[in-house]
C-alpha positions in Angstrom: 192.9 160.4 41.2 190.2 162.5 43.8 190.5 162.0 47.3 187.7 161.6 50.1 187.7 165.1 51.0 187.2 166.0 47.3 190.5 167.1 46.4 192.8 165.5 44.0 195.7 163.4 45.1 198.9 165.2 45.0 201.5 162.3 46.1 204.5 165.9 46.8 202.2 167.4 49.1 202.2 166.7 52.5 199.2 165.1 53.3 197.6 161.6 55.2 194.6 159.6 54.7 193.5 158.2 58.3 190.6 156.1 59.3 187.0 157.7 60.0 187.5 155.9 63.3 190.2 158.4 64.9 187.2 160.9 64.1 189.7 163.0 62.5 188.6 165.9 60.1 189.1 167.0 56.6 191.5 170.1 57.1 193.0 168.9 60.4 196.8 168.7 61.3 198.8 165.4 62.5 202.2 164.8 63.4 203.5 161.5 62.8 207.3 160.6 64.3 209.0 157.8 62.9 210.3 155.6 66.6 212.9 154.8 65.4 214.3 157.4 63.6 213.4 159.9 64.6 211.8 161.5 62.0 209.1 164.1 62.3 206.7 164.8 59.5 203.3 167.4 59.6 200.6 166.7 57.1 197.6 167.5 56.7 194.4 165.1 56.9 192.8 165.2 53.2 192.0 161.4 52.7 190.3 158.5 54.8 191.8 155.0 54.9 190.2 151.6 54.4 188.2 150.1 57.2 190.7 146.7 57.2 193.4 148.3 56.7 192.7 150.0 60.8 191.7 146.4 61.4 195.0 145.8 61.1 196.9 148.0 62.8 197.1 150.5 60.5 196.2 154.1 61.4 197.1 156.4 58.7 198.5 157.0 54.7 201.0 159.1 53.8 202.1 160.6 50.6 204.8 160.1 48.6 206.6 163.5 49.7 206.0 162.5 53.8 207.5 158.8 53.4 210.0 160.0 51.7 210.8 162.8 54.5 210.3 159.8 57.3 213.2 157.8 55.4 210.4 155.1 55.3 210.3 154.2 51.5 212.2 151.0 51.6 210.5 150.1 54.9 206.6 150.5 53.0 205.3 150.4 56.9 206.4 151.9 60.2 206.2 152.1 63.8 205.1 155.4 64.2 203.4 157.5 66.4 200.7 160.1 65.9 198.9 163.1 67.5 196.5 165.7 66.3 197.9 169.4 66.7 195.4 171.7 65.1 191.6 171.5 64.7 189.5 173.4 61.9 
């Protein structure tokens, strides 16, 4: 399956989808920190997420690999801090 950036989705890649409303461009990197555990990952943005999820308070969808490193596989949705760390 293709991402909005045109690349193939890789569940083992350290990637994220964010809403267009955040103004983050494809290729930019974000740092996501699980607020309960403190675990942190750095991800490359390669996709957008549906606007309806953003309206419900979701700020990012992460790949399976990122979710596993954050320790959120069982939880599914977590409270997290998201920080932009680089531009194109």
